N, C-alpha and C positions, 0 to 999 in steps of 0.2 A: 530614452534609452540611457543606461548607466554602464560604466566600465565594468567588465566581468571580473569577479573576484576569483582568484585561482584556488582550486581545491588543493589542499596540501598533499594528498596521496590517495591511493585507492582503498586503504584500510586505516583504522585507528584503534589502538588498544585503549579501552575505556577505563574510567576511574572507579572501578569496583572489581572485587574478586568474590566468588561464591564458593561454597563448600561443595566441591566436585564429588567427593565421596558420598555425601548425603544425597545429592541429586542422583547419583548412580544407584544408590540403595533404593530410592523411590522408583527409579526407572525399572528396576527388576520386576516390581509388581505390575507396572504398566505394560511391560513387554509380555506378560502372560496372555494379554489380549492380542488377537491377530490384527496387525496394522494393515492399512490399505495402501495401494500404490499412489504415489504423488500424481496429481493432475495439474495441468497448466490452466491459465485463465486468459481468455481474450475478450471477445464480446460476450462470451458465456463460458461455462465450464468446458474445458477442452480435453485433449487426449490424455490417456493414462501413461505413466512412465513405462517404457518397455524393458527397463532394467530393474534390479533389486534396490529400489529407492522408495521406502515406505514411510508413512506419516501417521501421527496421531494428533488430531486437532484439539487444542485446548481453548482456542478462540477461533471463530469462523463466522462467515456471513450468516446471520440469524441464529447463531449458536448451534448449528447443525454439526453434530459430532462425526458425520460421515463425509464432510467436505474436507478434502485434503489439498485443495487448490488454495492459492494465496488470496483469492477474491479480487474484486474490482468494482467499478460502478454497477449498481444494481438496485433492486427494490427494497433491500433490507441492509442495515448496517451490521457491524461486527458485534458479537456477544460471546460470553463464556459458554463453553460446552459442558456437558455433564462430566467429562473427563477431568476438567480442572478441579472439581471437588475431590478427586482422588489423588491430587498432586499438590499438597499444601506447600512443599518446599519450592516447587516451580512457581506457585502463586506468590510466595514471598519475593522471589526474584522479580516477578512482574510488578509487584507493589513498590519496588525501589526505583522504577523507571519514571521520570518526570515528564511523561508525554502520553497522549491518547494512544491506546493500543489498537492495532488492527488484527491481522491474523497472527496466531501464535501456534506453532506446530513443533512437536518432536519429529525430527527427520533422521531416518536411519539409512545409511548407505551400506549395503551388504558386502561381505568379503568378495574380492575379485570383480567388483563392479566399478564401472567408469561412466560418467556422463559425457555427452558430446560438448564441444565448445559452443557456448551460447551467451547471450546477454538478455537481461530482463528489461523490456522497454519501459522507459520513463520511471525506473525504480532507483531513485537516489535523491539526496537532499535538494538538488536543483529543481526537482518537481514536487518537493514537499513531503517525501516519504523516506524512511530509513529502515534498513534491515540490520538487526543486531543478532549476534550469535553467542551462546554459552555452550562450549563443548562439554559433553558429559562422559562419553566413552570414546576413545580413539586409540591409535597405535602409530608407530613411526612410519608405516607404509600407507597411511591415509593422508592424502595431500589435496589441498585446495590450491588451484592455480588461478590467480586473479590478476588481470592486466599483466600477464607474463611473469608474475612473481609467485613462487611457491610458498605456501603457508602450512604450518603444522600447529594449529592452535591447541592448547592444552586444557584438560578438564578444569572447570571453575573460572577460567579466564573469561573476560567480557570484551567482545570485539564488534566493531562496525566494519562492514564491507560495502563498497559501491558496486552493486551487482548489475548496474547498467553498463558496466564494462565487460569485456569478454572474460569468461571464466569457465572452469570445469572442475569436477571433483573426481577423485579416484581412490579406491581402497584396495591395495594389494596385500593387506594383512589377512589374518584368519578370523578376526572378530569384527562385528559391525561398528561403524563409526556413527555415533549419535550426537546430534546437536539440538539444543533448544533454540529455535529460530523465531525471532520476535520482530514483527513489523510494526512500526509506529508512524504517526504523523509527526512532522518536524514542527516544534514550537520553540520559543526562546528558551524555555526551561531545560530543554534537552541538551543545550550546549554545556550545562553544568557537569555532565558526565563525560564530556569530550576533553582531550588534552588542550592546553592553551593554544597550540598552533592551529587548532581547528576553529576556535571561537570566532575569529574574524570572518572566516568563510561563512559560518552558519548565521552570524548576526549582522553582517555588514553587506549583504546583498548576494551571497552565493547560493542561498537556499530560499525556497518558498516557505515562509513562516505562516503556518495555519492559525487563523483566529478561532476562538471558541464558538461553538454553536450557540444560538440564542433562540428564544421563543418566537414563533411566527406572530407578527403583529396582526390583530384582527382575526376574523374567521377564515379558515382555509378557502371556503367558497368564494370569498372576495378576490382571491388571487387567480382564479381560473381565467385562462386566456389562450390565444393561439398566435403563432407567428411562423415565418419561414426562415430556415437557417441553411447556410452552406452545408452540403452533405458531408464534407470533410470534418465539420465540427461534431458530427454525431459519432465519429470514430475517435475514442479517447487515446488511441495509439497513433493518431495522425502526426505528420511532421509539424513541428512547432510553427504556428502562424499560417499554415496552409489554408485555413478557412478565410483568410483575408483576400484571397485571389478572387477578383470579381467574375472570373470566367467559370468558377465552380458552380455546378448545378445546385439547386436548393430543394429542400424537402420540408414538409409541414411538420411543425411541432405543436403539441398541446400540453397545457398544464391543467390538471384537474385534481380536485380534492378527493381524498379517501380517508375517512375518519378524521384524525387530527393532523394529517400531513398532506403534502403535495407530491404528485407523481408527474414526471416529465416523460412524455412519450414522443419519440421521433417516428415518423411514418415508416412502417415496415420493421420496427425494432421493438424490443421488450422495454417496459417502463423502467425508469430510474427514479428512486426517491430523492427529493430535494431536501437538503439540510440548510436551514436559514443561518446566515452569519450576521449580517447587519444591513440596514437600508435596502431591504429587498434583494440582497445578493445571496445566492445559494451555491453551494458545492454539491457534487453528487455524493449520495450515500455510498460508502465503500471506497471513496477516493479522496484526494486532497484538493487544495485550492488551485492546483494546476489548471483546473477547468471550472469556471463559474458562469452562472447566468444571473443577471440582475434584471428584475422586473420593475420598471419605472412607470407605474400605472398613471401617475399624474401627467407624464409626458407622452403617454401612449407609445412607449418604446421598450425594447429589450436590449440589453447590452451583453454581448458575448465576450468572454475574456479567457485567454490562456496565459500561463506564466512559466517562465524559466528563470530561477533566481529572482532578482529584482526587476527583470524585464517583463512588462505587461503589454500584451497585444489586445486591443479592444475593437469591437465592431458593433455600432448601434444599428438597430433595425426596427421598423415599425411593428407595433402590435396589430393584429387583424381584428376586425370588429366582431366576427363570429367565432366564439371560443370552441364550438362543437367540432 
């Protein structure tokens, strides 16, 4: 265990500015298409927003242009949608970000619309993910309240917000408030665009720093196996370290090959694609190194890990003989 590094604040103005007028001009063309309501993501795609909060996906799980949710652990990773080809100025913004991109969406909050007060579970650098905003159109009556502080970010500015804290948005103006919302994995290079006060937090233990994906050693079939895991580990929104409780019931998990990759299936749940990092350790596709599974075949064991900042919780368990 290490001493926790204190996060400087709930927001940070990032070290870049973009041409808000050019982005707004491009947005005019994109708005000719009817956008869809935002959806949430839990273990699967969840409920649709009941207010006028619509999205256009530029990157999504599998590159599906109809996905308006932010995604999460699943059978496919993030990819560009066809809409990104129609947004070269937005693409240029994305190209300036020194981190792997996850979901990227234009999000429009309609006039007279307010969200409820909420927080996004495990959605901050402490769990290896960051949400960045570039406002494109706004008005003085469009307000983000984050951690009890009001914000009126302006077109072309570049901001980070820790949306794992309580927040809500409201637009009492007469025009939509539209932001380009960019989700990334946290890597050391991302600290370059943060102010100096944030770099210690990001680089010295406050954040989960994701390692790059690497090629799977050997044939995928060689990695097929089975094991039992605490059922809390199958829920990626579980409380940190809850899977270490010996009283937690267990369920069967299997790893099987599909084409050139591996799928992890927990009993009674949809499969999740595994992304190899190093030494047989894998993260979930669509998620960060907050949650990893290490297959140590030579020791006939699997090591389950969860991370918060530099704190790592591990649980070794035996592999079962029958992988079926």
